[in-house]
MMTF fields as JSON, N, C-alpha, C and O atoms, coordinates in Angstrom:
{
  "mmtfVersion": "1.0.0",
  "mmtfProducer": "UNKNOWN",
  "numBonds": 375,
  "numAtoms": 376,
  "numGroups": 94,
  "numChains": 1,
  "numModels": 1,
  "chainsPerModel": [1],
  "groupsPerChain": [94],
  "chainIdList": ["A"],
  "bondAtomList": [4, 2, 8, 6, 12, 10, 16, 14, 20, 18, 24, 22, 28, 26, 32, 30, 36, 34, 40, 38, 44, 42, 48, 46, 52, 50, 56, 54, 60, 58, 64, 62, 68, 66, 72, 70, 76, 74, 80, 78, 84, 82, 88, 86, 92, 90, 96, 94, 100, 98, 104, 102, 108, 106, 112, 110, 116, 114, 120, 118, 124, 122, 128, 126, 132, 130, 136, 134, 140, 138, 144, 142, 148, 146, 152, 150, 156, 154, 160, 158, 164, 162, 168, 166, 172, 170, 176, 174, 180, 178, 184, 182, 188, 186, 192, 190, 196, 194, 200, 198, 204, 202, 208, 206, 212, 210, 216, 214, 220, 218, 224, 222, 228, 226, 232, 230, 236, 234, 240, 238, 244, 242, 248, 246, 252, 250, 256, 254, 260, 258, 264, 262, 268, 266, 272, 270, 276, 274, 280, 278, 284, 282, 288, 286, 292, 290, 296, 294, 300, 298, 304, 302, 308, 306, 312, 310, 316, 314, 320, 318, 324, 322, 328, 326, 332, 330, 336, 334, 340, 338, 344, 342, 348, 346, 352, 350, 356, 354, 360, 358, 364, 362, 368, 366, 372, 370],
  "bondOrderList": [1, 1, 1, 1, 1, 1, 1, 1, 1, 1, 1, 1, 1, 1, 1, 1, 1, 1, 1, 1, 1, 1, 1, 1, 1, 1, 1, 1, 1, 1, 1, 1, 1, 1, 1, 1, 1, 1, 1, 1, 1, 1, 1, 1, 1, 1, 1, 1, 1, 1, 1, 1, 1, 1, 1, 1, 1, 1, 1, 1, 1, 1, 1, 1, 1, 1, 1, 1, 1, 1, 1, 1, 1, 1, 1, 1, 1, 1, 1, 1, 1, 1, 1, 1, 1, 1, 1, 1, 1, 1, 1, 1, 1],
  "groupList": [{"groupName": "MET", "atomNameList": ["N", "CA", "C", "O"], "elementList": ["N", "C", "C", "O"], "formalChargeList": [0, 0, 0, 0], "bondAtomList": [1, 0, 2, 1, 3, 2], "bondOrderList": [1, 1, 2], "singleLetterCode": "M", "chemCompType": "L-PEPTIDE LINKING"}, {"groupName": "ASP", "atomNameList": ["N", "CA", "C", "O"], "elementList": ["N", "C", "C", "O"], "formalChargeList": [0, 0, 0, 0], "bondAtomList": [1, 0, 2, 1, 3, 2], "bondOrderList": [1, 1, 2], "singleLetterCode": "D", "chemCompType": "L-PEPTIDE LINKING"}, {"groupName": "LYS", "atomNameList": ["N", "CA", "C", "O"], "elementList": ["N", "C", "C", "O"], "formalChargeList": [0, 0, 0, 0], "bondAtomList": [1, 0, 2, 1, 3, 2], "bondOrderList": [1, 1, 2], "singleLetterCode": "K", "chemCompType": "L-PEPTIDE LINKING"}, {"groupName": "THR", "atomNameList": ["N", "CA", "C", "O"], "elementList": ["N", "C", "C", "O"], "formalChargeList": [0, 0, 0, 0], "bondAtomList": [1, 0, 2, 1, 3, 2], "bondOrderList": [1, 1, 2], "singleLetterCode": "T", "chemCompType": "L-PEPTIDE LINKING"}, {"groupName": "GLU", "atomNameList": ["N", "CA", "C", "O"], "elementList": ["N", "C", "C", "O"], "formalChargeList": [0, 0, 0, 0], "bondAtomList": [1, 0, 2, 1, 3, 2], "bondOrderList": [1, 1, 2], "singleLetterCode": "E", "chemCompType": "L-PEPTIDE LINKING"}, {"groupName": "PHE", "atomNameList": ["N", "CA", "C", "O"], "elementList": ["N", "C", "C", "O"], "formalChargeList": [0, 0, 0, 0], "bondAtomList": [1, 0, 2, 1, 3, 2], "bondOrderList": [1, 1, 2], "singleLetterCode": "F", "chemCompType": "L-PEPTIDE LINKING"}, {"groupName": "TYR", "atomNameList": ["N", "CA", "C", "O"], "elementList": ["N", "C", "C", "O"], "formalChargeList": [0, 0, 0, 0], "bondAtomList": [1, 0, 2, 1, 3, 2], "bondOrderList": [1, 1, 2], "singleLetterCode": "Y", "chemCompType": "L-PEPTIDE LINKING"}, {"groupName": "ILE", "atomNameList": ["N", "CA", "C", "O"], "elementList": ["N", "C", "C", "O"], "formalChargeList": [0, 0, 0, 0], "bondAtomList": [1, 0, 2, 1, 3, 2], "bondOrderList": [1, 1, 2], "singleLetterCode": "I", "chemCompType": "L-PEPTIDE LINKING"}, {"groupName": "ARG", "atomNameList": ["N", "CA", "C", "O"], "elementList": ["N", "C", "C", "O"], "formalChargeList": [0, 0, 0, 0], "bondAtomList": [1, 0, 2, 1, 3, 2], "bondOrderList": [1, 1, 2], "singleLetterCode": "R", "chemCompType": "L-PEPTIDE LINKING"}, {"groupName": "LEU", "atomNameList": ["N", "CA", "C", "O"], "elementList": ["N", "C", "C", "O"], "formalChargeList": [0, 0, 0, 0], "bondAtomList": [1, 0, 2, 1, 3, 2], "bondOrderList": [1, 1, 2], "singleLetterCode": "L", "chemCompType": "L-PEPTIDE LINKING"}, {"groupName": "ALA", "atomNameList": ["N", "CA", "C", "O"], "elementList": ["N", "C", "C", "O"], "formalChargeList": [0, 0, 0, 0], "bondAtomList": [1, 0, 2, 1, 3, 2], "bondOrderList": [1, 1, 2], "singleLetterCode": "A", "chemCompType": "L-PEPTIDE LINKING"}, {"groupName": "SER", "atomNameList": ["N", "CA", "C", "O"], "elementList": ["N", "C", "C", "O"], "formalChargeList": [0, 0, 0, 0], "bondAtomList": [1, 0, 2, 1, 3, 2], "bondOrderList": [1, 1, 2], "singleLetterCode": "S", "chemCompType": "L-PEPTIDE LINKING"}, {"groupName": "TRP", "atomNameList": ["N", "CA", "C", "O"], "elementList": ["N", "C", "C", "O"], "formalChargeList": [0, 0, 0, 0], "bondAtomList": [1, 0, 2, 1, 3, 2], "bondOrderList": [1, 1, 2], "singleLetterCode": "W", "chemCompType": "L-PEPTIDE LINKING"}, {"groupName": "PRO", "atomNameList": ["N", "CA", "C", "O"], "elementList": ["N", "C", "C", "O"], "formalChargeList": [0, 0, 0, 0], "bondAtomList": [1, 0, 2, 1, 3, 2], "bondOrderList": [1, 1, 2], "singleLetterCode": "P", "chemCompType": "L-PEPTIDE LINKING"}, {"groupName": "VAL", "atomNameList": ["N", "CA", "C", "O"], "elementList": ["N", "C", "C", "O"], "formalChargeList": [0, 0, 0, 0], "bondAtomList": [1, 0, 2, 1, 3, 2], "bondOrderList": [1, 1, 2], "singleLetterCode": "V", "chemCompType": "L-PEPTIDE LINKING"}, {"groupName": "GLN", "atomNameList": ["N", "CA", "C", "O"], "elementList": ["N", "C", "C", "O"], "formalChargeList": [0, 0, 0, 0], "bondAtomList": [1, 0, 2, 1, 3, 2], "bondOrderList": [1, 1, 2], "singleLetterCode": "Q", "chemCompType": "L-PEPTIDE LINKING"}, {"groupName": "ASN", "atomNameList": ["N", "CA", "C", "O"], "elementList": ["N", "C", "C", "O"], "formalChargeList": [0, 0, 0, 0], "bondAtomList": [1, 0, 2, 1, 3, 2], "bondOrderList": [1, 1, 2], "singleLetterCode": "N", "chemCompType": "L-PEPTIDE LINKING"}, {"groupName": "GLY", "atomNameList": ["N", "CA", "C", "O"], "elementList": ["N", "C", "C", "O"], "formalChargeList": [0, 0, 0, 0], "bondAtomList": [1, 0, 2, 1, 3, 2], "bondOrderList": [1, 1, 2], "singleLetterCode": "G", "chemCompType": "PEPTIDE LINKING"}, {"groupName": "HIS", "atomNameList": ["N", "CA", "C", "O"], "elementList": ["N", "C", "C", "O"], "formalChargeList": [0, 0, 0, 0], "bondAtomList": [1, 0, 2, 1, 3, 2], "bondOrderList": [1, 1, 2], "singleLetterCode": "H", "chemCompType": "L-PEPTIDE LINKING"}],
  "groupTypeList": [0, 1, 2, 2, 3, 4, 4, 5, 6, 7, 8, 9, 2, 4, 4, 9, 6, 10, 3, 11, 1, 12, 13, 11, 14, 6, 9, 6, 2, 5, 7, 14, 13, 3, 1, 3, 15, 2, 7, 14, 7, 14, 4, 16, 10, 5, 1, 16, 0, 17, 10, 14, 7, 3, 3, 18, 15, 11, 2, 16, 17, 2, 5, 3, 11, 14, 11, 14, 16, 14, 0, 0, 10, 11, 13, 4, 10, 14, 14, 4, 2, 6, 15, 4, 9, 10, 11, 14, 4, 17, 7, 7, 11, 9],
  "groupIdList": [1, 2, 3, 4, 5, 6, 7, 8, 9, 10, 11, 12, 13, 14, 15, 16, 17, 18, 19, 20, 21, 22, 23, 24, 25, 26, 27, 28, 29, 30, 31, 32, 33, 34, 35, 36, 37, 38, 39, 40, 41, 42, 43, 44, 45, 46, 47, 48, 49, 50, 51, 52, 53, 54, 55, 56, 57, 58, 59, 60, 61, 62, 63, 64, 65, 66, 67, 68, 69, 70, 71, 72, 73, 74, 75, 76, 77, 78, 79, 80, 81, 82, 83, 84, 85, 86, 87, 88, 89, 90, 91, 92, 93, 94],
  "secStructList": [7, 7, 2, 2, 2, 2, 2, 2, 2, 2, 2, 2, 2, 2, 2, 2, 2, 2, 2, 7, 7, 1, 1, 3, 3, 3, 3, 3, 3, 3, 3, 3, 3, 1, 7, 2, 2, 2, 2, 2, 2, 2, 2, 2, 2, 6, 6, 6, 6, 6, 7, 3, 3, 3, 3, 3, 3, 7, 6, 6, 1, 1, 3, 3, 3, 3, 3, 3, 3, 3, 3, 3, 1, 7, 2, 2, 2, 2, 2, 2, 2, 2, 6, 6, 4, 4, 4, 1, 6, 6, 7, 7, 7, 7],
  "xCoordList": [1.062, -0.27, 1.154, 2.33, 0.583, 1.393, 0.811, -0.323, 1.748, 1.625, 0.438, -0.317, 0.221, -0.922, -2.111, -2.669, -2.532, -3.828, -3.424, -4.181, -2.07, -2.333, -2.526, -3.012, -1.935, -2.651, -3.805, -4.194, -4.638, -6.313, -6.947, -7.823, -6.465, -7.018, -6.999, -7.813, -5.754, -5.878, -6.792, -7.631, -6.617, -7.804, -9.306, -10.026, -9.924, -11.19, -11.177, -11.967, -10.552, -10.627, -10.997, -11.681, -10.159, -10.413, -11.269, -11.831, -11.746, -13.051, -14.11, -14.699, -14.286, -15.417, -15.343, -16.333, -14.263, -14.019, -14.714, -15.317, -14.344, -15.121, -16.19, -16.61, -17.065, -18.064, -19.36, -20.409, -18.873, -20.073, -19.559, -18.448, -20.263, -20.601, -20.307, -20.626, -19.404, -19.201, -19.372, -19.075, -20.118, -20.546, -21.688, -22.531, -21.636, -22.58, -22.753, -21.711, -24.019, -24.058, -23.637, -23.876, -22.904, -21.642, -22.19, -22.37, -22.664, -22.952, -21.697, -21.218, -21.303, -20.004, -21.101, -22.229, -20.204, -20.624, -19.835, -18.777, -20.087, -18.971, -19.287, -20.422, -18.458, -18.448, -17.955, -16.803, -18.387, -17.77, -18.479, -19.645, -17.028, -17.152, -18.561, -18.905, -19.396, -20.681, -20.32, -20.475, -19.776, -19.452, -19.761, -19.288, -20.723, -21.675, -20.584, -20.871, -19.156, -18.364, -17.551, -16.907, -17.577, -17.027, -18.468, -18.452, -19.542, -19.999, -20.723, -21.263, -20.832, -20.521, -19.874, -20.151, -18.293, -17.103, -17.628, -17.399, -18.249, -18.678, -19.4, -19.191, -20.852, -21.49, -21.67, -22.305, -20.824, -19.889, -18.645, -18.378, -18.257, -17.514, -18.266, -17.866, -19.464, -20.601, -21.466, -22.491, -21.269, -22.348, -22.0, -20.894, -23.114, -23.848, -23.549, -23.421, -23.349, -22.821, -24.471, -24.683, -25.711, -26.995, -26.516, -26.95, -25.889, -25.832, -27.2, -27.715, -27.542, -28.84, -27.903, -27.555, -27.562, -26.953, -28.121, -29.272, -27.537, -28.491, -27.597, -26.514, -28.346, -27.61, -27.627, -28.023, -27.368, -28.241, -27.154, -25.997, -27.563, -26.623, -26.535, -27.452, -25.54, -25.639, -26.319, -26.953, -26.681, -27.374, -26.722, -27.592, -25.627, -25.264, -24.648, -24.042, -24.967, -24.691, -23.555, -23.464, -22.231, -20.98, -20.476, -19.66, -21.032, -21.079, -22.122, -23.219, -21.973, -23.001, -22.36, -21.193, -23.558, -22.929, -23.664, -24.808, -22.822, -23.429, -22.908, -21.756, -24.384, -24.693, -24.419, -24.827, -23.77, -23.482, -24.229, -23.48, -25.587, -25.698, -25.522, -26.021, -24.474, -24.111, -23.852, -23.488, -23.99, -23.34, -21.832, -21.416, -21.018, -19.822, -19.339, -19.693, -18.004, -17.843, -17.121, -17.157, -16.362, -15.225, -15.018, -15.359, -14.241, -13.323, -12.382, -12.376, -11.637, -10.715, -11.48, -10.921, -12.716, -12.954, -13.593, -13.533, -14.313, -14.931, -13.594, -13.557, -12.548, -11.408, -10.501, -9.726, -10.844, -10.344, -10.841, -10.198, -12.398, -13.025, -13.048, -13.577, -12.597, -12.206, -10.85, -10.523, -9.96, -8.961, -8.727, -7.82, -10.176, -10.001, -10.474, -9.88, -11.487, -12.162, -11.326, -11.717, -10.255, -9.505, -9.118, -9.405, -8.448, -8.211, -9.011, -8.595, -10.101, -11.053, -10.881, -11.198, -10.402, -10.048, -11.452, -12.641, -10.622, -11.859, -12.868, -14.027, -12.661, -13.618, -12.794, -11.616, -13.987, -13.895, -14.787, -15.975, -14.316, -15.285, -15.433, -14.735, -16.618, -16.981, -17.09, -17.336],
  "yCoordList": [-1.126, 0.186, 1.168, 0.891, 2.315, 3.867, 4.648, 4.652, 5.146, 5.969, 6.587, 6.425, 7.747, 8.325, 7.636, 8.153, 6.572, 5.075, 5.241, 5.872, 4.736, 4.286, 5.629, 5.575, 7.037, 8.407, 8.785, 9.53, 7.763, 8.309, 7.326, 7.711, 6.109, 5.047, 5.05, 4.555, 5.802, 6.509, 7.75, 7.824, 8.792, 9.823, 9.57, 10.206, 8.195, 7.724, 7.26, 7.88, 6.27, 5.91, 7.223, 7.395, 7.751, 8.975, 9.581, 10.267, 9.514, 10.715, 9.64, 10.023, 8.714, 7.724, 7.77, 8.23, 7.371, 7.83, 8.579, 8.326, 9.914, 11.181, 11.312, 12.358, 10.648, 10.992, 9.961, 10.138, 8.84, 7.479, 6.893, 7.164, 6.232, 5.348, 3.659, 3.288, 2.863, 1.791, 1.147, 1.569, -0.419, -0.677, 0.037, 0.472, 0.143, 1.159, 1.105, 0.991, 1.177, 0.538, 1.628, 2.836, 0.813, 1.902, 1.41, 0.22, 3.04, 2.64, 2.794, 3.887, 1.573, 1.674, 1.893, 1.496, 2.628, 2.582, 2.453, 3.078, 1.713, 1.303, 1.587, 1.841, 1.525, 1.369, 0.689, 1.027, -0.217, -1.187, -1.788, -2.127, -1.794, -2.509, -3.285, -3.683, -3.549, -3.914, -5.323, -5.61, -6.205, -7.579, -8.184, -7.844, -9.424, -9.966, -10.545, -10.637, -10.984, -11.735, -10.812, -11.207, -9.231, -8.165, -8.269, -8.804, -7.743, -7.478, -8.682, -8.315, -9.773, -11.027, -11.067, -11.23, -10.715, -10.187, -9.23, -9.479, -8.262, -7.484, -7.727, -7.432, -8.493, -8.845, -9.927, -9.809, -11.159, -12.054, -11.551, -12.217, -10.566, -9.819, -9.841, -10.194, -9.326, -8.894, -10.179, -9.9, -11.246, -12.547, -12.664, -12.32, -13.296, -13.287, -12.687, -13.349, -11.107, -9.802, -9.495, -8.985, -9.865, -8.822, -8.106, -7.039, -7.778, -6.213, -6.417, -7.442, -4.892, -4.609, -4.217, -3.036, -4.854, -4.856, -4.251, -4.685, -3.073, -2.632, -2.286, -1.732, -2.81, -2.17, -1.736, -2.639, -0.462, 0.633, 0.007, -0.327, -0.064, -0.008, 1.554, 2.366, 1.659, 3.031, 3.49, 2.486, 4.367, 4.366, 4.003, 3.392, 3.858, 3.44, 2.277, 1.855, 1.527, 0.063, -0.69, -1.895, 0.528, 0.024, -0.187, -1.054, 0.684, 0.519, 0.321, 0.782, -0.344, -0.862, -0.042, -0.078, 0.682, 1.273, 0.092, -0.312, -0.352, -1.199, -0.877, -1.052, -0.197, -0.05, -0.911, -1.991, -0.88, -1.814, -1.226, -0.488, -1.326, -0.858, -2.316, -3.416, -1.786, -3.092, -2.659, -1.49, -3.577, -3.074, -3.696, -4.789, -2.438, -3.365, -2.143, -1.032, -3.686, -3.48, -2.418, -2.324, -1.552, -0.64, -0.247, -0.817, 1.141, 1.725, 0.813, 0.511, 0.433, -0.685, -1.802, -2.04, -2.397, -3.016, -2.604, -3.248, -1.36, -0.41, -0.605, -0.876, -0.309, 0.108, -1.318, -1.286, -2.482, -3.95, -4.273, -4.954, -3.708, -4.401, -3.565, -4.146, -2.35, -1.552, -1.93, -1.856, -2.382, -3.03, -4.543, -5.054, -5.04, -6.661, -6.277, -6.614, -5.602, -5.346, -4.392, -4.233, -3.778, -2.852, -3.598, -3.195, -4.744, -5.925, -6.196, -6.767, -5.711, -5.957, -5.038, -3.849, -5.613, -4.514, -3.6, -3.872, -2.456, -0.831, -1.14, -1.219, -1.383, -0.474, 0.61, 0.929, 1.137, 2.809, 3.071, 3.373, 2.975, 3.396, 4.789, 5.658, 4.741, 6.432, 6.599, 7.709],
  "zCoordList": [0.173, -0.093, -0.304, -0.07, -0.797, -0.892, 0.481, 0.962, 0.806, 1.486, 1.698, 2.657, 0.182, 0.032, 0.604, 1.572, 0.125, 0.804, 1.957, 2.693, 2.551, 4.062, 5.095, 6.225, 4.3, 4.943, 5.336, 6.236, 4.009, 3.65, 4.743, 5.517, 4.744, 5.565, 7.351, 8.13, 7.614, 8.981, 9.087, 9.985, 8.101, 8.729, 8.834, 9.604, 7.67, 7.758, 8.851, 9.563, 9.505, 10.844, 12.261, 13.27, 11.552, 13.089, 12.844, 13.697, 11.28, 11.238, 11.939, 12.949, 11.583, 12.345, 13.4, 13.969, 14.19, 15.549, 16.529, 17.571, 15.642, 15.702, 15.483, 15.978, 14.855, 14.601, 14.373, 13.754, 15.105, 15.416, 16.724, 17.179, 17.187, 18.309, 17.355, 16.226, 18.734, 17.332, 18.547, 19.665, 18.085, 16.565, 16.262, 17.046, 14.751, 14.168, 12.625, 11.98, 11.89, 10.813, 9.866, 9.862, 9.023, 7.877, 6.792, 6.535, 5.661, 4.601, 3.393, 3.088, 2.822, 1.784, 0.377, 0.085, -0.172, -2.047, -2.795, -2.742, -3.588, -4.356, -6.054, -6.459, -6.674, -8.232, -9.114, -9.388, -9.733, -10.229, -11.562, -11.76, -12.623, -13.929, -13.918, -12.805, -14.952, -14.642, -15.288, -16.475, -14.231, -14.344, -13.523, -12.438, -13.531, -12.685, -11.648, -10.455, -12.211, -11.089, -10.287, -9.315, -10.791, -9.839, -8.863, -7.754, -9.397, -8.295, -7.547, -6.504, -7.784, -6.535, -5.266, -4.078, -6.47, -5.166, -4.07, -2.887, -4.406, -3.517, -2.877, -1.7, -3.272, -2.465, -1.285, -0.237, -1.83, -1.202, 0.25, 1.25, -0.036, 0.914, 2.451, 3.561, 1.987, 3.146, 3.58, 4.201, 3.4, 3.168, 4.29, 4.707, 5.118, 6.273, 7.354, 8.384, 7.355, 7.933, 8.383, 9.483, 7.391, 8.012, 7.093, 7.527, 6.034, 5.155, 4.078, 3.631, 3.877, 3.326, 1.63, 1.624, 0.541, -0.418, -1.512, -1.565, -2.437, -3.816, -4.572, -4.382, -5.848, -6.833, -7.783, -8.52, -8.635, -9.485, -10.953, -10.697, -12.082, -13.564, -14.093, -14.219, -14.282, -14.904, -15.825, -16.15, -16.553, -18.163, -19.039, -19.661, -19.749, -20.179, -20.358, -21.344, -18.747, -18.604, -18.65, -18.886, -18.28, -18.26, -16.871, -16.558, -16.056, -14.55, -13.703, -14.018, -12.575, -11.734, -10.202, -9.81, -9.525, -8.144, -7.266, -7.474, -6.3, -5.35, -3.818, -3.422, -2.782, -1.353, -0.825, -1.254, 0.109, 1.449, 2.659, 3.299, 3.227, 4.637, 5.351, 5.113, 6.457, 7.44, 8.555, 8.68, 9.737, 10.659, 10.811, 10.426, 11.632, 11.406, 13.147, 13.543, 13.857, 14.489, 15.476, 16.703, 14.357, 14.207, 13.5, 12.464, 13.372, 12.175, 11.528, 10.335, 12.387, 12.147, 11.002, 9.931, 11.338, 10.56, 9.377, 8.329, 9.542, 8.018, 6.854, 5.654, 7.909, 6.777, 6.141, 5.186, 6.944, 6.695, 5.551, 4.752, 5.239, 4.552, 3.261, 2.313, 3.027, 1.798, 1.362, 0.177, 2.4, 1.821, 1.144, 0.487, 1.711, 0.81, -0.395, -1.419, -0.425, -1.771, -2.691, -3.847, -2.273, -3.189, -4.146, -5.273, -4.042, -5.062, -6.418, -7.426, -6.21, -7.371, -8.611, -8.589, -9.601, -10.364, -11.075, -11.241, -11.357, -11.663, -10.514, -10.921, -8.837, -8.299, -8.056, -8.215, -7.545, -7.308, -5.915, -6.034, -4.891, -3.23, -3.46, -3.982, -2.883, -2.39, -0.982, -0.509]
}
């Protein structure tokens, strides 16, 4: 992980601790190329966590937004999930 990415995750954890009580419901938003396999990877990352997952395809069909509303134990757990999914080719985290 490069230094810029590492600094981003440190800031994110600090902001999450400052703005929420944990455990807390967290809303992940991802944009992935419309590829069933990539969407399934994102969905499976939250399997058995009680997550509410919604998807919406872009107007031209090239991309799909994946929103995941899920109870997370801590800011560290939130960041770990982002890091886990960073390996999905073409994924953008919002």
